[in-house]
VMD Tcl script that draws the C-alpha trace (Angstrom):
set ca {
  {12.71 9.98 -41.93}
  {9.94 10.83 -38.94}
  {11.60 10.46 -35.57}
  {8.45 9.29 -33.44}
  {7.24 7.89 -30.02}
  {4.13 5.91 -30.15}
  {1.99 5.93 -26.89}
  {-0.66 3.58 -27.02}
  {-3.07 1.60 -25.23}
  {-1.99 -1.39 -27.21}
  {-4.82 -3.31 -28.59}
  {-5.21 -4.86 -32.73}
  {-5.22 -1.60 -34.32}
  {-2.58 -0.23 -31.78}
  {-0.70 -3.14 -33.24}
  {-0.96 -2.08 -36.46}
  {-0.30 1.25 -35.96}
  {2.74 0.06 -34.11}
  {3.84 -1.95 -37.23}
  {3.69 1.52 -39.10}
  {6.54 2.86 -36.55}
  {8.54 -0.57 -36.76}
  {8.50 -1.02 -40.40}
  {8.10 2.10 -42.48}
  {11.14 2.88 -44.44}
  {10.24 6.72 -43.24}
  {9.59 5.93 -39.58}
  {12.50 6.03 -36.60}
  {10.61 4.65 -33.57}
  {12.22 6.07 -30.84}
  {10.37 4.41 -28.19}
  {6.71 2.92 -27.79}
  {4.81 4.23 -24.17}
  {2.02 2.52 -22.83}
  {-1.08 3.93 -21.38}
  {-4.06 2.77 -19.31}
  {-7.34 2.04 -22.02}
  {-8.45 -0.78 -24.19}
  {-7.55 -3.92 -22.40}
  {-5.93 -4.72 -18.98}
  {-2.66 -2.78 -18.49}
  {-0.16 -5.62 -18.21}
  {-1.90 -7.31 -21.48}
  {-1.06 -3.82 -23.11}
  {2.37 -4.65 -22.51}
  {2.56 -7.86 -23.31}
  {1.13 -7.08 -26.92}
  {3.44 -3.97 -27.74}
  {5.89 -6.51 -27.13}
  {4.60 -9.58 -28.99}
  {3.89 -6.30 -32.15}
  {7.72 -5.43 -31.89}
  {8.69 -9.09 -31.93}
  {6.56 -9.69 -34.93}
  {8.39 -7.08 -36.83}
  {11.55 -8.87 -35.93}
  {12.57 -5.75 -33.83}
  {12.83 -7.00 -30.59}
  {15.21 -5.19 -28.25}
  {15.89 -2.71 -30.29}
  {12.80 -0.46 -29.33}
  {12.37 0.24 -25.52}
  {9.16 -0.32 -23.95}
  {8.08 2.26 -21.27}
  {5.61 1.27 -18.59}
  {3.09 4.77 -18.10}
  {0.00 5.45 -16.23}
  {-2.01 2.21 -15.20}
  {-5.28 4.73 -14.63}
  {-6.67 7.76 -15.82}
  {-5.86 11.08 -13.73}
  {-8.58 11.06 -11.66}
  {-10.70 8.12 -13.02}
  {-11.19 4.55 -12.75}
  {-10.22 2.54 -15.85}
  {-12.76 2.01 -18.22}
  {-12.37 -1.13 -21.03}
  {-13.28 -1.02 -24.11}
  {-15.73 -3.67 -25.62}
  {-14.09 -4.31 -28.87}
  {-10.61 -5.82 -28.44}
  {-11.47 -9.19 -26.70}
  {-7.35 -9.56 -25.28}
  {-5.85 -7.15 -27.73}
  {-4.14 -9.74 -29.40}
  {-6.63 -11.99 -30.98}
  {-7.24 -14.09 -27.99}
  {-4.47 -16.17 -29.58}
  {-1.25 -17.74 -27.54}
  {1.68 -15.97 -29.28}
  {5.35 -16.94 -27.74}
  {6.68 -15.40 -24.87}
  {8.36 -11.88 -25.84}
  {11.80 -12.01 -25.85}
  {12.04 -8.48 -24.76}
  {11.56 -6.79 -21.09}
  {9.62 -3.56 -20.24}
  {12.01 -0.65 -19.76}
  {12.00 0.49 -15.82}
  {12.29 3.78 -16.99}
  {8.42 5.42 -16.92}
  {6.85 6.57 -19.70}
  {6.05 10.08 -18.96}
  {9.81 10.65 -17.56}
  {10.80 8.97 -21.30}
  {8.67 11.26 -22.98}
  {10.16 14.40 -21.19}
  {13.82 13.26 -21.72}
  {14.07 12.05 -25.24}
  {12.09 15.09 -26.48}
  {14.33 17.04 -24.18}
  {17.64 15.73 -25.87}
  {16.26 16.08 -29.51}
  {14.24 19.35 -29.25}
  {11.97 19.97 -32.25}
  {12.45 16.34 -33.85}
  {10.56 14.20 -32.42}
  {6.74 13.03 -33.28}
  {4.29 11.89 -30.59}
  {1.56 9.34 -32.21}
  {-1.26 9.55 -29.25}
  {-3.51 6.62 -30.17}
  {-5.11 6.01 -26.57}
  {-6.21 8.06 -23.42}
  {-3.55 10.96 -22.99}
  {-2.77 10.54 -19.87}
  {0.73 9.96 -20.46}
  {1.36 12.96 -22.62}
  {-0.69 15.32 -20.03}
  {1.69 14.07 -17.30}
  {4.62 14.66 -19.49}
  {3.18 18.26 -19.55}
  {2.87 18.31 -15.89}
  {6.37 17.23 -15.43}
  {7.71 19.83 -18.04}
  {6.00 23.23 -18.72}
  {8.28 23.60 -21.93}
  {7.28 19.96 -23.28}
  {4.55 20.83 -25.71}
  {7.05 23.61 -27.48}
  {10.20 21.04 -27.70}
  {7.82 18.41 -29.35}
  {7.84 18.55 -32.99}
  {3.93 17.46 -33.78}
  {1.54 15.77 -31.52}
  {-0.84 13.59 -33.85}
  {-4.13 12.45 -31.56}
  {-6.27 9.81 -32.38}
  {-9.31 11.07 -30.86}
  {-12.76 12.94 -30.85}
  {-15.75 12.59 -33.21}
  {-15.76 16.02 -34.56}
  {-19.36 16.65 -33.59}
  {-20.87 13.60 -34.54}
  {-21.72 10.37 -32.53}
  {-19.18 8.46 -30.72}
  {-18.17 5.05 -30.22}
  {-18.44 4.56 -26.68}
  {-21.11 7.37 -25.65}
  {-23.51 9.34 -27.71}
  {-21.16 12.41 -27.13}
  {-17.70 10.64 -27.10}
  {-15.14 8.45 -28.90}
  {-13.66 6.45 -26.38}
  {-9.74 7.69 -26.03}
  {-11.05 11.26 -24.89}
  {-14.22 9.76 -22.77}
  {-11.50 7.57 -20.66}
  {-9.36 10.38 -19.72}
  {-11.11 13.54 -20.45}
  {-9.05 15.34 -17.92}
  {-5.88 14.45 -19.45}
  {-7.10 15.43 -23.15}
  {-8.36 19.02 -21.36}
  {-4.33 19.32 -20.32}
  {-3.05 18.41 -23.75}
  {-5.22 20.59 -26.08}
  {-4.31 23.71 -23.65}
  {-0.76 23.35 -23.62}
  {0.38 24.62 -27.00}
  {1.28 21.34 -29.09}
  {1.59 21.64 -32.76}
  {-1.30 19.22 -32.92}
  {-3.00 17.29 -35.67}
  {-6.10 15.34 -35.01}
  {-7.56 12.10 -36.63}
  {-11.16 11.28 -35.42}
  {-13.43 8.56 -35.06}
  {-15.72 10.21 -37.66}
  {-12.75 10.39 -40.54}
  {-12.15 6.49 -39.49}
  {-15.75 5.28 -40.07}
  {-15.59 7.54 -43.86}
  {-12.19 6.38 -44.47}
  {-10.61 3.98 -42.49}
  {-13.05 0.74 -42.48}
  {-11.98 -2.26 -44.37}
  {-14.19 -4.73 -45.43}
  {-14.82 -8.48 -45.83}
  {-12.89 -8.47 -49.28}
  {-9.99 -6.43 -48.22}
  {-9.24 -8.38 -45.20}
  {-9.40 -11.30 -47.58}
  {-6.81 -9.49 -49.99}
  {-4.63 -9.19 -46.63}
  {-4.88 -12.72 -45.64}
  {-3.90 -13.88 -48.94}
  {-0.59 -11.98 -48.70}
  {0.52 -15.30 -46.73}
  {3.37 -13.62 -45.07}
  {3.72 -13.57 -41.33}
  {2.84 -10.17 -41.07}
  {-0.68 -10.36 -42.80}
  {-1.22 -13.74 -40.20}
  {-0.46 -11.29 -37.47}
  {-2.66 -8.70 -38.49}
  {-5.46 -11.26 -39.67}
  {-5.45 -12.78 -36.40}
  {-5.56 -9.75 -34.48}
  {-7.98 -8.21 -36.71}
  {-10.71 -10.87 -35.98}
  {-12.32 -10.13 -32.75}
  {-12.39 -5.92 -33.81}
  {-14.51 -7.53 -37.03}
  {-16.47 -9.47 -35.28}
  {-17.67 -6.79 -32.98}
  {-18.15 -4.04 -35.31}
  {-20.40 -6.53 -37.42}
  {-22.11 -6.76 -34.08}
  {-22.93 -3.42 -34.36}
  {-23.66 -3.01 -37.83}
  {-20.34 -1.25 -38.52}
  {-19.48 -3.70 -41.83}
  {-15.79 -3.80 -41.61}
  {-12.66 -3.77 -38.94}
  {-11.84 -0.12 -38.29}
  {-8.15 1.19 -38.55}
  {-8.10 4.50 -36.50}
  {-4.86 4.15 -34.96}
  {-2.45 2.64 -37.77}
  {-4.50 5.81 -40.06}
  {-2.88 8.11 -37.77}
  {0.44 6.36 -37.78}
  {0.83 6.49 -41.72}
  {-0.59 9.79 -42.37}
  {2.63 11.18 -40.59}
  {5.31 9.35 -42.72}
  {2.81 9.53 -45.78}
  {1.24 12.98 -45.44}
  {0.68 12.65 -49.68}
  {-2.76 10.82 -48.47}
  {-4.35 13.21 -46.68}
  {-6.97 15.33 -49.01}
  {-8.08 18.03 -46.88}
  {-7.56 19.52 -43.32}
  {-8.45 22.48 -41.86}
  {-7.84 24.66 -38.44}
  {-10.41 24.05 -35.72}
  {-10.17 24.91 -32.19}
  {-10.53 21.78 -30.25}
  {-11.92 21.36 -26.72}
  {-12.85 18.53 -24.31}
  {-15.90 17.97 -22.14}
  {-14.90 16.81 -18.60}
  {-17.45 18.26 -15.86}
  {-20.48 16.61 -16.89}
  {-21.32 12.91 -17.19}
  {-24.18 13.36 -19.42}
  {-21.54 14.30 -22.11}
  {-18.02 13.27 -20.79}
  {-15.67 13.29 -23.38}
  {-17.29 15.03 -25.75}
  {-15.29 16.91 -28.37}
  {-15.93 20.59 -29.47}
  {-14.63 21.27 -33.27}
  {-15.27 24.75 -33.86}
  {-14.02 26.36 -37.21}
  {-15.19 29.78 -36.28}
  {-12.10 31.61 -35.50}
  {-13.80 34.84 -34.65}
  {-15.29 32.77 -31.95}
  {-12.24 30.71 -30.62}
  {-8.72 30.68 -32.00}
  {-8.02 27.47 -33.61}
  {-5.60 25.04 -31.60}
  {-5.36 22.36 -33.68}
  {-4.92 20.94 -37.39}
  {-8.11 18.29 -37.97}
  {-7.71 15.88 -40.82}
  {-10.82 16.24 -42.77}
  {-10.17 13.84 -45.97}
  {-8.03 10.93 -46.63}
  {-7.22 8.62 -49.79}
  {-8.80 5.96 -48.72}
  {-7.45 3.79 -51.52}
  {-4.14 4.81 -50.92}
  {-4.03 4.32 -47.15}
  {-5.55 0.49 -47.60}
  {-2.66 -0.20 -50.33}
  {-0.01 1.69 -48.25}
  {-0.97 -0.59 -45.24}
  {-1.22 -3.34 -47.90}
  {2.47 -3.43 -49.15}
  {3.84 -2.83 -45.47}
  {2.43 -6.38 -44.64}
  {3.54 -7.93 -48.05}
  {7.11 -7.05 -46.65}
  {7.82 -4.74 -49.32}
  {9.36 -1.70 -48.51}
}
mol new
graphics top color blue
foreach p $ca { graphics top sphere $p radius 0.5 }
foreach p [lrange $ca 0 end-1] q [lrange $ca 1 end] { graphics top cylinder $p $q radius 0.2 }
display resetview
């Protein structure tokens, strides 16, 4: 059992990652923290609460409001998600957001449970960096930090140089990767290779006919349509992959230790992530997932949506 906090800028695949935390038998989700990112901030809060309800866990897992803007920059919206909930009118969530701020909740929960809490960070790293600044020992008390971000020296998804999460708040990412976490990184590069689900796979999900598969299909449709418009033939699932690997490490086929650093001083290469595998040049500070069992990941998620545990 992995006790976790998911830090999210809740749009479609973020919601799918939340379902892993909410429903997987090897996950114990302690809290959800919301960070500025994909869509309008208040909509992100609602999307998280809608997802908690969809999982049948309303009122059981607190949702904490975090940073509404990056540390030093204006908000930069993603283009792929619509409103992050499939542009669908869901019932008003039964649960309300917690009054405790996200960074305070992160520090408190980890301080009360040193070495026991994993953090899955699937948005910009503003909340995590803020927690580091609040408590300089924070990183040493987190069991593992799992980050979805970066593009492993390849083309990004928001610029030629950068993946969205690091691009939005590169200053926060720089703080986090210097803080001393036991950090594992799942990249956009890996997503395109191993977490891209085509229309046949999505049809198999829809055919399950469960409330969860219907929820998935509603949320995923704008992502699929956007991707196909930019010649990505399927829907992408970096966030749910990150969450699933935490509870299913057997799906990891290869990983490597690398030095990871984030560019934050140049606008031309803003958010560029250096992945350096030369230990004689730079001491590694992160484990990077290089390959996973793509079909195993898809089948594990299919099982989650089927309602079988």
